[in-house]
Every structure is written in C-alpha cells, then in structure tokens.
C-alpha positions in Angstrom: -41.2 8.1 -8.7 -41.9 11.2 -10.8 -39.6 12.3 -13.6 -38.5 15.3 -11.5 -37.5 12.9 -8.7 -35.7 10.7 -11.1 -33.7 13.6 -12.4 -32.9 14.8 -8.9 -31.6 11.3 -7.9 -29.6 10.9 -11.2 -27.9 14.3 -10.7 -27.0 13.4 -7.1 -25.6 10.1 -8.0 -23.6 11.6 -10.9 -22.1 14.3 -8.7 -21.1 11.7 -6.0 -19.5 9.5 -8.6 -17.5 12.5 -10.1 -16.3 13.5 -6.7 -15.2 10.0 -6.0 -13.3 9.8 -9.3 -11.8 13.3 -9.5 -11.7 14.5 -5.9 -9.9 17.8 -5.5 -9.9 18.5 -9.2 -13.3 20.2 -8.6 -12.4 23.8 -8.0 -15.8 24.8 -6.6 -19.4 23.7 -6.4 -22.6 25.7 -5.9 -26.0 24.6 -4.7 -27.2 21.1 -5.2 -30.8 21.5 -4.0 -32.5 19.3 -6.6 -33.7 22.2 -8.8 -30.3 23.1 -10.2 -26.6 22.6 -9.6 -23.7 24.6 -10.6 -20.1 23.3 -10.4 -16.7 23.9 -11.9 -14.0 21.5 -13.0 -10.3 22.3 -13.6 -8.3 20.6 -16.3 -5.6 19.1 -15.9 -6.2 19.9 -12.2 -6.9 22.7 -9.8 -3.2 23.2 -9.0 -2.0 23.7 -12.5 -0.7 27.2 -13.4 -2.5 27.1 -16.7 -5.8 25.3 -16.8 -9.1 24.9 -18.8 -12.1 25.5 -16.6 -15.4 23.8 -17.3 -18.4 25.4 -15.5 -21.7 23.7 -15.8 -25.3 24.5 -14.7 -27.5 21.5 -14.3 -31.1 22.4 -15.0 -34.0 20.6 -13.2 -34.8 18.8 -16.4 -31.3 17.2 -16.7 -30.7 14.4 -17.6 -34.2 13.4 -18.8 -34.7 16.2 -21.3 -32.1 18.9 -21.4 -28.3 18.9 -21.4 -26.1 20.8 -18.9 -25.4 24.4 -19.8 -21.7 24.7 -20.1 -19.1 27.5 -20.2 -15.4 27.0 -21.0 -12.7 29.4 -19.9 -9.0 29.3 -20.5 -6.5 32.2 -20.9 -4.3 30.2 -23.4 -7.0 28.9 -25.8 -8.7 31.1 -28.4 -12.4 31.9 -27.9 -13.4 30.3 -31.2 -11.7 27.1 -30.2 -13.5 27.2 -26.9 -16.8 27.7 -28.7 -16.2 24.8 -31.0 -15.4 22.6 -27.9 -18.6 23.7 -26.2 -20.6 22.7 -29.4 -18.9 19.3 -29.3 -19.9 18.8 -25.7 -23.5 19.7 -26.4 -23.6 17.2 -29.3 -22.6 14.4 -26.9 -25.7 14.6 -24.8 -28.5 12.0 -25.2 -31.8 12.6 -23.3 -32.0 10.3 -20.3 -28.3 9.8 -19.9 -25.9 11.6 -17.6 -23.0 13.1 -19.6 -20.6 15.0 -17.3 -18.0 12.2 -17.1 -17.9 12.0 -20.9 -17.5 15.8 -21.1 -14.7 15.9 -18.6 -12.7 13.0 -20.2 -13.2 14.5 -23.7 -11.8 17.8 -22.5 -8.9 16.1 -20.8 -8.0 14.3 -24.0 -8.2 17.5 -26.0 -6.1 19.3 -23.4 -3.3 16.7 -23.5 -3.3 16.3 -27.2 -3.6 19.8 -28.6 -4.7 22.5 -26.2 -2.1 22.5 -23.4 0.7 25.0 -24.0 4.2 23.6 -24.5 6.5 23.6 -21.5 9.1 26.3 -21.2 12.2 25.7 -23.4 14.3 25.0 -20.3 12.0 22.1 -19.4 11.8 20.5 -22.9 13.8 17.3 -23.6 17.0 17.7 -25.6 16.8 16.8 -29.3 17.2 13.0 -29.7 20.6 13.2 -31.4 22.1 15.4 -28.8 20.9 13.7 -25.6 23.8 11.3 -25.0 26.6 13.5 -26.1 25.4 16.6 -24.2 25.0 14.7 -20.9 28.2 12.8 -21.4 30.1 16.0 -21.9 28.6 17.5 -18.7 29.4 14.4 -16.7 33.0 14.3 -18.1 33.4 17.9 -17.0 32.1 17.1 -13.6 34.6 14.3 -13.2 37.5 16.5 -14.2 36.4 19.1 -11.7 36.3 16.4 -9.0 39.9 15.3 -9.8 41.1 18.9 -9.8 39.1 20.0 -6.7 37.2 22.5 -8.7 33.9 24.4 -8.3 31.7 21.3 -7.9 33.1 20.7 -4.4 31.2 23.6 -2.7 27.9 22.4 -4.1 28.7 18.8 -3.3 29.4 19.6 0.3 25.7 20.1 0.8 25.2 16.4 0.0 28.2 15.2 1.9 31.9 15.1 1.0 33.1 12.8 -1.7 36.3 11.0 -0.7 39.3 10.7 -2.8 38.7 7.0 -3.6 35.2 7.7 -4.9 36.5 10.5 -7.0 39.0 8.1 -8.6 36.2 5.7 -9.3 34.1 8.4 -10.8 36.8 9.3 -13.2 36.9 5.7 -14.4 33.1 5.3 -14.6 32.3 8.5 -16.4 33.4 7.2 -19.7 31.0 4.2 -19.5 27.8 6.1 -18.6 25.2 6.0 -21.3 21.8 7.8 -21.5 18.6 6.8 -23.2 16.4 9.0 -25.3 13.9 11.0 -23.2 10.2 10.6 -23.9 7.2 12.3 -22.6 3.8 10.8 -21.6 1.1 13.2 -20.4 3.7 15.8 -19.7 5.9 13.6 -17.5 9.3 13.0 -19.1 11.3 9.8 -18.5 14.9 9.1 -19.3 17.1 6.1 -18.4 20.8 6.1 -17.6 23.1 3.2 -16.9 26.7 2.1 -16.4 28.4 -1.2 -15.9 28.9 -1.9 -12.2 31.2 -4.5 -10.5 31.1 -3.1 -7.0 29.1 -0.8 -4.7 31.7 1.9 -5.4 30.7 1.8 -9.1 27.1 2.3 -8.1 28.0 5.2 -5.8 30.1 6.8 -8.5 27.3 6.6 -11.0 24.8 8.2 -8.7 27.3 10.9 -7.7 28.0 11.7 -11.4 24.4 11.8 -12.3 23.4 14.1 -9.4 26.1 16.5 -10.4 24.1 17.2 -13.6 21.6 20.0 -12.9 18.9 18.6 -15.0 19.1 15.1 -13.5 19.4 16.4 -10.0 16.2 18.5 -10.6 14.2 15.4 -11.6 11.2 14.7 -9.4 12.5 11.1 -8.9 15.7 9.3 -9.8 14.7 5.6 -9.5 17.7 3.3 -9.2 18.4 -0.5 -9.2 21.6 -2.5 -9.5 22.4 -6.2 -9.9 26.0 -7.4 -9.5 27.1 -11.0 -9.9 29.1 -12.6 -7.1 30.9 -15.2 -9.2 32.6 -16.9 -6.4 29.3 -17.7 -4.7 26.9 -17.8 -7.6 24.7 -15.1 -6.0 23.9 -11.5 -6.7 24.4 -8.3 -4.8 21.4 -6.3 -5.6 19.3 -3.4 -4.3 17.1 -0.5 -5.4 16.0 3.0 -4.4 12.5 4.4 -5.1 13.7 8.0 -4.5 10.1 8.9 -3.4 8.3 7.0 -6.2 6.8 4.3 -4.0 7.4 0.7 -5.3 9.1 1.9 -8.5 12.6 0.8 -7.3 11.4 -2.8 -6.5 9.8 -3.0 -9.9 12.9 -1.8 -11.6 15.0 -4.4 -9.8 12.5 -7.1 -10.7 13.0 -6.1 -14.4 16.8 -6.6 -14.0 16.1 -10.1 -12.5 13.6 -11.0 -15.3 16.0 -10.1 -18.1 19.0 -11.5 -16.1 20.9 -8.3 -16.4 24.2 -8.6 -14.7 26.9 -6.2 -13.5 24.9 -3.0 -14.2 23.3 -0.1 -12.4 20.3 1.6 -14.1 18.7 4.9 -13.1 15.4 6.3 -14.5 14.8 10.0 -14.1 11.2 11.2 -14.1 10.2 14.9 -14.4 6.6 15.1 -13.2 4.5 17.3 -15.5 1.4 17.9 -13.4 -0.8 15.0 -14.6 -1.1 11.9 -12.5 -0.3 8.8 -14.5 -1.4 6.2 -12.0 0.0 2.6 -12.4 1.0 3.5 -16.0 4.1 5.3 -14.6 5.7 2.0 -13.6 5.3 0.8 -17.2 7.0 3.9 -18.5 9.8 3.7 -16.0 10.5 0.0 -16.8 10.2 0.6 -20.6 12.7 3.4 -20.5 15.1 1.1 -18.6 14.6 -2.0 -20.7 15.1 -0.2 -24.0 18.5 1.1 -22.8 19.5 -2.2 -21.2 18.7 -3.9 -24.5 20.5 -1.4 -26.6 23.6 -1.8 -24.5 23.5 -5.6 -24.5 22.5 -6.2 -20.9 19.3 -8.2 -21.7 19.9 -12.0 -21.6 17.2 -14.5 -22.2 17.3 -17.4 -19.8 16.7 -21.0 -21.0 15.0 -21.8 -17.7 18.1 -23.5 -16.1 19.5 -20.5 -14.3 18.5 -19.4 -10.9 19.3 -16.0 -9.4 20.8 -16.2 -6.0 19.7 -14.2 -3.0 20.4 -10.5 -3.1 22.4 -8.6 -0.6 20.5 -5.6 0.7 22.0 -2.2 1.4 20.9 1.0 2.9 18.9 3.3 0.7 20.6 6.5 -0.3 19.2 9.7 0.9 19.1 13.1 -0.7 
C-alpha cells in the first residue's frame, strides 16, 4: 500500500472513531474524498449557547507528513488566546500519528478549566457560609405560609393540594432540615439536603418543603432516598426516587444501606450545566449525600453482625 493510501485509510479510521466517541458534538463535516477533509467540532457541545469551535482541514499528506490545518473561533475568547491555543495544537502533532482526538480533549480541558465564561449570577452557588442559613430561612417562611394559608397555596395547587395534616408535619420538620455545601463539577452543581424521618409523612413533608424553594424546584434532578427503621419488626421501610436521573435513586439508597443510616431522608439536587458527566455523576451524587450524612451523625459503621431487613417499597413521587 502506498503512503497516500495509508494516509487515506488513517484519516477514514480516525474520523469513524471520532464520530463514535463524540457523535452529535460534530457540528458539520465537509468532503472526505481521500484528498482532503474538512470538519468542525463544537466544545463543550453543539447545543451550548456559548461554544468554542474547532475547524480543521486534513491535507492529503496527513498524518504521514503534515498536521491538520486548524482554525479556532469563539465569541467569548480573545483572539490572542485563540492564536496561542492554535500554536499549542500544532506543537502536539508528530508525523505519522493521528492527532485530532488529542486536540479535541486538550481544548475541552482548557474550556472547562479557564475559557468557559462563568454562569450568570442567578445560577451560581450561594457562598459556602450562607447556604444553610439562606435555604433554612426560605423553608421556614414556606412553612409559615402553609400554616397561615398564604401565597404558596396557589402555586402548590399545580402540584396537588397539601392536606392539613401534612402542613402540620411540615411545620415540625422544617426546623430539622439541613443543607450541604453546593459544589460544581464540569458545570453541574450538586447539593445534598436531609432531615430525620420516622414515617412516610416526614418524607413527604421534606419533599414538599424542598420543592417550595424556587432554586431546588428548578434543579434538573432531585434524587431522593429514605431508610426508616421498623423497630418492632427489625426491618426497614425504604425506597428511592431517581427523578429522571436513571439508577441514581437506587445507588443513593444503597449508600444509606452501606453506612447503615437510619431514620433519615436524603435528597441530592443536581443542576445540569451542559456537559455530560457519564458514570461520574453517580459518584458526585453519593459523595454529596455521604458528606452531609456524616456531618449530621447518620453514618454508622457496622461490625458485621447486623443485617438490614427487607425494605417496604412505595410508589414513586411524580412531578
């Protein structure tokens, strides 16, 4: 096989691999006739409102001799920064080796670490010291409005009426609700919330209180799990809710079982930031929950003699 044929095959293989890895993140592709290829790649993805676009032209002598010819475009990054990035990309090329995957991943890392504009002020996490106090104040106000029949009722009617008994439980639970510190990973923000729970009414009250908070209600997912000891039977009433984050609720409940957390309901809110996290999202969800469980004394370390009883399932909540 000639060098030209080798280059053609290498380019075709590379483009197939990139399409398999990144899929719809390619925003367009030109000809791929063996002599040259032109394609475009959007970072962080094609759906993002602000993005860095990598356009490359693959000469017929790539990858055996010449690197791709690259062009970077972004409305929120200065031209001199883009020029420096392009120089970095060219320096990564070694004759005979395909390089587009390395280029794309390098640009993704740079975007996430320093190039991406900060989110609007309304979307930023509250300062660490103010998080618990601010949310607690909002939830306390919501509980008072519930008792007095105030303005929350009209909004709540869209989700279903809250009966008087539940409102009374909410007034009791609100003082025990605690919130973890929010943290952000690749523009997704996670925050845990919990409250002691001795009954399903306590669980329902916690969820109702949390969903009365505008910020929490606007989260992409509010993953929930609870585990309540049934002392007279030596078993547990336990269940979970993914809230659209498939398998996350079951993993959160498994965490409660592993640390032998009892009489508690924990909720982890996730605000999706536009970058897919893959399986790492489950780690972040459980880490947020475990840190708050540990801080509030709900983590117990078994000596191996205990055995959790069978759980009692319940219907998933709907929103």
